[in-house]
N, CA and C of each residue as an Amber inpcrd file, in Angstrom:
protein
   318
   0.8260000  -1.1840000   0.0000000   0.0000000   0.0000000   0.0000000
   0.8680000   1.2430000   0.0000000   0.5500000   2.1620000  -0.8770000
   1.2410000   3.4450000  -0.9060000   0.5800000   4.3890000   0.0720000
   1.3940000   4.9970000   0.9280000   0.8680000   5.9770000   1.8740000
   1.0270000   7.3650000   1.2870000   0.0580000   8.2390000   1.5480000
   0.2160000   9.6270000   1.1100000   1.3660000  10.2820000   1.8730000
   1.9440000  11.2800000   1.2490000   2.9970000  12.0110000   1.9590000
   2.3590000  12.8400000   3.0600000   3.1330000  13.1410000   4.0600000
   2.6340000  13.9390000   5.1820000   2.2210000  15.3210000   4.6950000
   1.1500000  15.8280000   5.2560000   0.7290000  17.1800000   4.9140000
   1.7020000  18.1710000   5.5330000   1.9440000  19.2430000   4.8100000
   2.8430000  20.2850000   5.2890000   2.2840000  21.6340000   4.8630000
   2.8790000  22.6980000   5.3560000   2.4150000  24.0250000   4.9540000
   2.4040000  24.0960000   3.4340000   1.3000000  24.6110000   2.9080000
   1.1570000  24.7140000   1.4690000   0.4220000  23.5370000   0.8370000
   0.2420000  22.4550000   1.5960000  -0.5250000  21.3210000   1.0660000
  -1.9550000  21.7730000   0.8110000  -2.5640000  21.1630000  -0.1970000
  -3.9350000  21.5450000  -0.5590000  -4.9240000  20.5170000  -0.0460000
  -5.9430000  21.0180000   0.6620000  -7.0250000  20.1910000   1.1850000
  -8.2880000  20.5470000   0.4040000  -8.8530000  19.5590000  -0.2570000
 -10.0870000  19.7590000  -0.9950000 -11.2680000  19.3130000  -0.1420000
 -12.2680000  20.1500000  -0.0510000 -13.4560000  19.8250000   0.7400000
 -14.5800000  19.4530000  -0.2140000 -15.1370000  18.2540000  -0.0060000
 -16.2110000  17.7520000  -0.8640000 -17.3230000  17.1780000   0.0140000
 -18.5440000  17.2980000  -0.4630000 -19.6910000  16.7110000   0.2360000
 -20.1320000  15.4920000  -0.5680000 -19.8750000  14.3070000  -0.0430000
 -20.1910000  13.0970000  -0.7970000 -21.5880000  12.5760000  -0.4990000
 -22.2680000  13.1930000   0.4560000 -23.5980000  12.7220000   0.8460000
 -24.4950000  13.9260000   1.1450000 -24.6890000  14.2200000   2.4170000
 -25.5760000  15.3280000   2.8150000 -25.0670000  16.6770000   2.3310000
 -25.9960000  17.5870000   2.1490000 -25.6540000  18.9460000   1.7260000
 -24.7620000  19.6160000   2.7650000 -23.8020000  20.3800000   2.2810000
 -22.8920000  21.1330000   3.1450000 -22.7380000  22.5300000   2.5490000
 -22.6570000  23.5050000   3.4270000 -22.6250000  24.8940000   2.9880000
 -21.3630000  25.5900000   3.5000000 -20.7740000  26.4140000   2.6260000
 -19.5370000  27.1340000   2.9800000 -19.6520000  27.8490000   4.3140000
 -20.7850000  28.5220000   4.5250000 -20.9490000  29.3110000   5.7460000
 -20.8260000  28.4390000   6.9960000 -21.2070000  27.1740000   6.8900000
 -21.1240000  26.2680000   8.0310000 -19.7300000  25.6590000   8.1910000
 -18.8990000  25.8380000   7.1930000 -17.5540000  25.2510000   7.2070000
 -16.4670000  26.2710000   7.5220000 -16.8530000  27.5150000   7.7760000
 -15.8660000  28.5900000   7.9550000 -14.8930000  28.3270000   9.0930000
 -15.3790000  27.7890000  10.1960000 -14.4780000  27.5200000  11.3180000
 -13.3830000  26.5380000  10.8990000 -13.7790000  25.4520000  10.2390000
 -12.8150000  24.4470000   9.7950000 -11.8840000  25.0100000   8.7250000
 -12.4390000  25.7820000   7.8020000 -11.6140000  26.3760000   6.7390000
 -10.5840000  27.3270000   7.3350000 -11.0080000  28.1710000   8.2650000
 -10.0590000  29.0960000   8.9090000  -8.9860000  28.3390000   9.6720000
  -9.3680000  27.2530000  10.3440000  -8.3880000  26.4440000  11.0680000
  -7.3680000  25.8530000  10.0960000  -7.8450000  25.3010000   8.9820000
  -6.9380000  24.7300000   7.9770000  -5.9850000  25.7930000   7.4380000
  -6.5140000  26.9590000   7.1330000  -5.6740000  28.0450000   6.6090000
  -4.6630000  28.5040000   7.6500000  -5.0690000  28.5760000   8.9150000
  -4.1340000  28.9610000   9.9850000  -3.0270000  27.9260000  10.1560000
  -3.3120000  26.6770000   9.7930000  -2.2860000  25.6200000   9.8370000
  -1.3490000  25.6980000   8.6310000  -1.6770000  26.5750000   7.6900000
  -0.8210000  26.7600000   6.5290000  -1.2400000  25.9760000   5.2980000
  -2.4340000  25.3880000   5.3270000  -2.9130000  24.6160000   4.1920000
  -3.7110000  25.4990000   3.2400000  -3.6660000  25.1420000   1.9850000
  -4.5180000  25.7590000   0.9830000  -5.8300000  24.9790000   0.9830000
  -6.9280000  25.6590000   0.7740000  -8.2390000  25.0090000   0.8090000
  -8.9640000  25.2610000  -0.5080000  -9.5750000  24.2030000  -1.0490000
 -10.4320000  24.3690000  -2.2180000 -11.7300000  23.6120000  -1.9790000
 -12.7900000  24.1200000  -2.5830000 -14.1040000  23.5120000  -2.4360000
 -14.4830000  22.7760000  -3.7110000 -15.1320000  21.6350000  -3.5460000
 -15.6910000  20.9190000  -4.6830000 -16.8890000  21.7010000  -5.2020000
 -17.2400000  21.4230000  -6.4310000 -18.3360000  22.1420000  -7.0770000
 -19.6900000  21.8880000  -6.4250000 -19.7960000  20.8550000  -5.6050000
 -21.1050000  20.5470000  -5.0310000 -21.3310000  21.1480000  -3.6350000
 -20.3440000  21.8640000  -3.1130000 -20.5750000  22.5860000  -1.8540000
 -21.6060000  23.6790000  -2.1490000 -22.5680000  23.8350000  -1.2940000
 -23.6890000  24.7750000  -1.4320000 -24.7980000  24.2720000  -2.3560000
 -24.6640000  23.0790000  -2.8960000 -25.7140000  22.5210000  -3.7530000
 -26.6670000  21.6610000  -2.9320000 -27.9110000  21.5850000  -3.3520000
 -28.8660000  20.7170000  -2.6690000 -29.7310000  19.9770000  -3.6820000
 -30.0440000  18.7670000  -3.3220000 -31.0080000  17.9410000  -4.0320000
 -31.6290000  17.0610000  -2.9670000 -32.8150000  17.4130000  -2.5480000
 -33.4260000  16.8320000  -1.3500000 -32.4630000  17.0810000  -0.1870000
 -32.0450000  16.0610000   0.5470000 -31.1000000  16.2960000   1.6480000
 -29.6370000  16.1990000   1.2060000 -29.4070000  15.8420000  -0.0540000
 -28.0500000  15.5960000  -0.5510000 -27.3780000  16.8660000  -1.0810000
 -26.0700000  16.7850000  -1.2350000 -25.2630000  17.8790000  -1.7870000
 -25.2460000  17.7700000  -3.3110000 -26.4090000  17.8440000  -3.8970000
 -26.5500000  17.6540000  -5.3340000 -27.0280000  16.2440000  -5.6260000
 -27.4160000  16.0200000  -6.8710000 -27.8650000  14.6750000  -7.2410000
 -26.6620000  13.7290000  -7.2720000 -26.9360000  12.4530000  -7.4500000
 -25.8570000  11.4550000  -7.4000000 -24.7490000  11.7790000  -8.3890000
 -25.0960000  12.1570000  -9.6130000 -24.0750000  12.4380000 -10.6270000
 -23.1780000  13.5900000 -10.2080000 -23.7500000  14.6550000  -9.6780000
 -22.9420000  15.7980000  -9.2410000 -21.9950000  15.3870000  -8.1150000
 -22.4880000  14.5930000  -7.1710000 -21.6360000  14.1650000  -6.0540000
 -20.5410000  13.2080000  -6.5260000 -20.8690000  12.3290000  -7.4730000
 -19.8580000  11.4370000  -8.0490000 -18.7880000  12.2610000  -8.7500000
 -19.2140000  13.1880000  -9.5900000 -18.2620000  14.0230000 -10.3410000
 -17.3880000  14.8580000  -9.4180000 -17.9840000  15.4140000  -8.3670000
 -17.2210000  16.2620000  -7.4440000 -16.1270000  15.4560000  -6.7400000
 -16.4700000  14.2770000  -6.2540000 -15.4710000  13.4410000  -5.5890000
 -14.4210000  12.9560000  -6.5760000 -14.8480000  12.5580000  -7.7630000
 -13.8910000  12.0700000  -8.7640000 -12.8970000  13.1600000  -9.1540000
 -13.3780000  14.3890000  -9.3010000 -12.4740000  15.4940000  -9.6400000
 -11.4420000  15.7210000  -8.5460000 -11.8560000  15.6190000  -7.2960000
 -10.8960000  15.7750000  -6.1910000  -9.8550000  14.6540000  -6.2170000
 -10.2960000  13.4470000  -6.4870000  -9.3600000  12.3180000  -6.5620000
  -8.3880000  12.5130000  -7.7210000  -8.8970000  12.9870000  -8.8490000
  -8.0740000  13.1330000 -10.0540000  -7.1940000  14.3760000 -10.0440000
  -7.4960000  15.3490000  -9.2000000  -6.7380000  16.6020000  -9.1630000
  -5.3950000  16.3640000  -8.4770000  -4.3300000  16.4210000  -9.2480000
  -2.9990000  16.1290000  -8.7020000  -2.5230000  17.1950000  -7.7170000
  -3.1630000  18.3650000  -7.6950000  -2.7450000  19.4090000  -6.7500000
  -3.3620000  19.2070000  -5.3680000  -4.3560000  18.3360000  -5.2610000
  -5.0210000  18.0780000  -3.9780000  -4.2720000  16.9790000  -3.2290000
  -3.8670000  17.2870000  -1.9830000  -3.1090000  16.3350000  -1.1660000
  -3.9820000  15.5690000  -0.1850000  -5.1410000  16.1340000   0.1630000
  -6.0580000  15.4890000   1.1010000  -7.4790000  15.8610000   0.7200000
  -8.3940000  14.9310000   0.9350000  -9.8030000  15.1800000   0.6740000
 -10.5390000  15.1130000   2.0020000 -11.1820000  16.2170000   2.3470000
 -11.9230000  16.3260000   3.5940000 -13.4040000  16.2270000   3.2440000
 -14.0730000  15.2260000   3.8150000 -15.4990000  15.0500000   3.5670000
 -16.2720000  15.9400000   4.5270000 -17.0100000  16.8880000   3.9550000
 -17.7440000  17.8540000   4.7690000 -18.8010000  17.1680000   5.6200000
 -19.4660000  16.1910000   5.0450000 -20.4920000  15.4410000   5.7630000
 -20.5290000  14.0360000   5.2050000 -21.0590000  13.1390000   5.9830000
 -21.2500000  11.7710000   5.5300000 -22.7200000  11.4760000   5.4210000
 -23.0360000  10.2140000   5.4520000 -24.4330000   9.8210000   5.4400000
 -24.7430000   8.7970000   4.3780000 -26.0090000   8.4700000   4.3010000
 -26.5200000   7.4450000   3.3960000 -26.1080000   7.6960000   1.9410000
 -26.0040000   8.9430000   1.5360000 -25.6470000   9.2640000   0.1560000
 -24.3020000   8.7110000  -0.2630000 -23.4420000   8.4010000   0.6910000
 -22.1160000   7.8540000   0.3750000 -22.2260000   6.5230000  -0.3590000
 -23.1410000   5.6720000   0.0810000 -23.2690000   4.3540000  -0.5540000
 -23.8740000   4.4690000  -1.9410000 -24.5070000   5.5830000  -2.2290000
 -25.1010000   5.7830000  -3.5440000 -24.0690000   6.1780000  -4.5880000
 -22.8770000   6.6160000  -4.1480000 -21.8610000   7.0750000  -5.1080000
 -20.6120000   6.2040000  -5.1420000 -20.3120000   5.5010000  -4.0860000
 -19.0090000   4.8360000  -3.9440000 -18.6970000   3.8530000  -5.0750000
 -19.6920000   3.1150000  -5.5440000 -19.4440000   2.1400000  -6.6070000
 -19.1650000   2.7810000  -7.9600000 -19.3620000   4.0880000  -8.0700000
 -19.1550000   4.7880000  -9.3340000 -17.8270000   5.5460000  -9.3790000
 -17.0610000   5.4620000  -8.3110000 -15.7960000   6.1920000  -8.2170000
 -14.6570000   5.3300000  -8.7410000 -13.8000000   5.9340000  -9.5500000
 -12.5930000   5.2720000 -10.0530000 -11.4260000   5.6980000  -9.1560000
 -10.9090000   4.7500000  -8.3890000  -9.8360000   5.0450000  -7.4330000
  -8.4410000   4.8290000  -8.0210000  -8.3540000   4.5700000  -9.3030000
  -7.0720000   4.2520000  -9.9510000  -6.0240000   5.3410000  -9.7260000
  -6.4130000   6.6110000  -9.7880000  -5.4390000   7.7000000  -9.6150000
  -4.8450000   7.7380000  -8.2160000  -5.5110000   7.1260000  -7.2470000
  -4.9580000   7.0880000  -5.8870000  -3.7430000   6.1650000  -5.8110000
  -3.6310000   5.2390000  -6.7480000  -2.4320000   4.3870000  -6.7910000
  -1.2210000   5.2150000  -7.2010000  -1.4410000   6.1680000  -8.0960000
  -0.3620000   7.0370000  -8.5710000  -0.0390000   8.1270000  -7.5550000
  -1.0820000   8.7300000  -6.9980000  -0.8830000   9.7920000  -6.0120000
  -1.8620000   9.5780000  -4.8450000  -1.4350000   8.8180000  -3.8490000
  -2.3000000   8.5820000  -2.6870000  -2.6340000   9.9090000  -1.9870000
  -3.8260000   9.9720000  -1.4320000  -4.2830000  11.1630000  -0.7230000
  -4.8730000  10.7710000   0.6020000  -4.8020000  11.6470000   1.5470000
  -5.4730000  11.4520000   2.8290000  -6.9540000  11.6790000   2.6320000
  -7.7690000  10.8210000   3.1930000  -9.2270000  10.9910000   3.2380000
  -9.5730000  11.3140000   4.6760000 -10.1570000  12.4670000   4.8850000
 -10.4680000  12.9230000   6.2380000 -11.9720000  13.0600000   6.3750000
């Protein structure tokens, strides 16, 4: 198993909602903490999106997570929220790029 490299100042943390809806305004405390630790923060396209209780429909959540996995500049993926929606997307994710560049999942 390949382990991700340790996070350091300047590492990029991507925040994605793979299940329940998550909103930037509710994540400010965590984002400020990450920035104070010296990390760069980016949001997935599905933050602030809603579809019933989810952070967008299944396709949007699949695409958002896949983009974070495929983005070579992202060193860690922070899941804003969990929930039942996770099982609706997991089988559609291609984890192949994690073999090339492992990332922390938080």
